[in-house]
C-alpha positions, -999 to 999 in steps of 0.1 A, spaced: -323 -244 502 -341 -239 536 -340 -202 538 -366 -176 523 -349 -177 487 -348 -211 466 -326 -211 431 -346 -204 402 -325 -226 376 -346 -212 347 -329 -183 340 -350 -172 310 -375 -159 333 -347 -128 335 -339 -126 300 -362 -99 291 -342 -75 315 -310 -80 292 -331 -67 261 -344 -38 283 -312 -22 296 -292 5 281 -254 5 280 -247 42 287 -238 45 324 -275 57 331 -302 48 354 -318 29 324 -286 7 323 -294 -5 360 -334 -7 357 -352 -8 325 -369 23 314 -404 12 318 -417 26 352 -433 57 361 -406 71 387 -368 66 397 -350 71 431 -314 69 438 -308 56 475 -276 67 484 -255 42 504 -241 56 536 -204 65 541 -187 61 575 -165 77 598 -137 61 615 -128 76 649 -96 82 664 -87 55 692 -98 62 729 -68 60 749 -85 59 779 -100 24 773 -82 -7 763 -92 -33 735 -110 -63 754 -94 -85 727 -59 -69 727 -57 -52 761 -19 -38 751 -40 -17 725 -62 13 730 -97 10 723 -106 15 689 -145 29 684 -167 14 657 -171 35 627 -202 56 624 -225 60 594 -227 94 576 -248 105 551 -241 120 515 -254 154 528 -231 154 560 -201 143 539 -209 175 515 -207 196 544 -176 182 559 -157 184 525 -175 213 506 -186 191 480 -217 188 459 -225 148 460 -262 138 456 -263 146 416 -233 124 406 -213 94 423 -192 95 454 -161 85 435 -163 111 409 -166 137 435 -146 122 467 -125 92 451 -122 57 459 -97 58 491 -102 69 525 -99 108 532 -80 120 564 -102 151 580 -71 160 597 -84 155 632 -78 118 637 -110 109 618 -111 94 587 -140 94 560 -145 57 543 -164 56 511 -199 39 511 -203 2 502 -208 -4 464 -221 -36 444 -243 -44 475 -272 -25 493 -261 -26 532 -289 -48 549 -305 -19 570 -308 0 536 -324 -29 516 -347 -35 548 -361 -1 547 -364 0 510 -384 -36 512 -406 -24 541 -418 4 523 -424 -16 490 -444 -40 508 -465 -13 525 -472 2 491 -473 -26 469 -483 -55 490 -468 -90 494 -457 -108 459 -438 -135 446 -404 -121 436 -374 -131 419 -341 -117 429 -304 -121 411 -272 -122 429 -239 -117 414 -219 -149 416 -188 -133 422 -175 -115 455 -190 -134 488 -203 -164 470 -173 -180 450 -147 -184 475 -124 -207 450 -116 -173 433 -115 -151 465 -80 -142 478 -82 -134 517 -60 -145 545 -63 -147 582 -40 -125 601 -20 -139 630 -12 -117 661 23 -112 670 40 -138 694 74 -132 705 78 -170 709 68 -182 675 92 -185 645 85 -168 612 79 -203 597 57 -213 624 35 -182 623 34 -188 585 22 -221 590 -4 -212 613 -13 -184 593 -19 -212 563 -40 -233 585 -60 -207 599 -69 -194 564 -76 -228 551 -103 -232 580 -116 -195 572 -122 -207 538 -141 -236 544 -160 -220 569 -168 -192 543 -178 -220 516 -202 -236 540 -222 -201 545 -230 -204 506 -263 -230 500 -252 -262 480 -278 -253 455 -262 -216 449 -229 -232 444 -244 -260 420 -262 -233 400 -228 -215 397 -209 -247 386 -235 -254 362 -236 -221 346 -269 -214 353 -266 -175 358 -282 -147 339 -256 -120 327 -266 -85 334 -266 -63 320 -254 -85 290 -241 -119 289 -202 -122 284 -194 -95 308 -181 -115 338 -215 -105 354 -235 -139 360 -261 -136 385 -277 -166 404 -316 -164 402 -338 -168 434 -373 -171 440 -391 -160 470 -419 -137 487 -415 -101 494 -427 -103 530 -401 -129 538 -375 -104 534 -390 -76 555 -372 -90 586 -333 -85 583 -328 -120 600 -337 -133 568 -300 -135 558 -290 -159 585 -308 -187 564 -302 -171 531 -272 -193 522 -256 -161 507 -224 -160 525 -234 -144 554 -211 -159 587 -229 -183 612 -234 -163 648 -206 -192 661 -183 -184 632 -147 -185 642 -133 -166 613 -159 -144 594 -146 -124 567 -172 -99 563 -209 -97 558 -226 -117 530 -244 -106 499 -278 -91 493 -296 -94 461 -283 -69 434 -317 -70 416 -353 -77 430 -386 -76 411 -420 -94 413 -421 -124 391 -457 -111 375 -465 -99 350 -432 -108 331 -415 -81 314 -438 -53 332 -435 -57 368 -447 -29 391 -415 -23 410 -378 -30 408 -348 -25 430 -315 -25 416 -278 -24 430 -253 -24 402 -219 -42 410 -200 -8 406 -224 18 421 -228 34 454 -263 37 454 -294 18 451 -320 25 423 -359 19 433 -380 20 404 -421 19 404 -451 42 406 -448 78 412 -466 69 448 -441 43 458 -410 64 447 -426 92 468 -425 71 498 -389 64 492 -380 96 487 -399 107 520 -387 79 541 -364 96 568 -344 62 573 -331 66 538 -311 90 518 -327 92 482 -327 118 455 -352 117 425 -339 103 391 -346 99 356 -338 70 332 -314 93 315 -296 101 349 -259 93 348 -246 74 377 -216 58 364 
């Protein structure tokens, strides 16, 4: 791998985490109960805006311009909907589907299973400033965004009155084939090899269908979000013709030493809408006070699933 993270084929270096995790849907099921303090960083939701009829879509002039969704915090969402969110989960309070606000706007749920890149960057900048640089280990789930053999997706073909349905179907099949090849090329061969060889760590347990590829690098190399461009974790190339979405960010990050007792840990479970940061009281205090993040204090017993 040419990027900042290199595949770690010895998955035993992360085995202690399996033994330390609970199985009860709490913070301790995501991060071991060995740290002084914990915080949940809430992933932002987004608000889809109505089309702007005064402007045209530059790629499809026959359609009105569609503004990009804007990010909204959980606190802003709570005010919009009259709900209490921070102490529970988004899906428990709002549900998993888009919510129509009645004025042409739609509220979209936060990203789950991966920390949004801007959120992870802010967290790691704070960790670096507080704890200093360190060699780290990262665990990335081997599924969505890395395993394109098992991913179902298709490239949509815009309507063309001159094409028959059979021609359109053949074009869609060919474009989907190209998109799949392009997507597979965005995953580093060493990552694909680790998945093929079964060199993955099951988190929280083996046999749960949650194998994670382990990677090794340095914290300072992840401070600049441009690291994803060479990470080999499914991020599309700038010149990609058929990008299928953003790539993956690590589901777990921790310093490699001392083994079994790291100074900090950053974890995003596959089914969660928030990222847990654990470490010293001082580090967690800085996370809670970072106005780039929406974070709430947590305990190992805090239920988050």
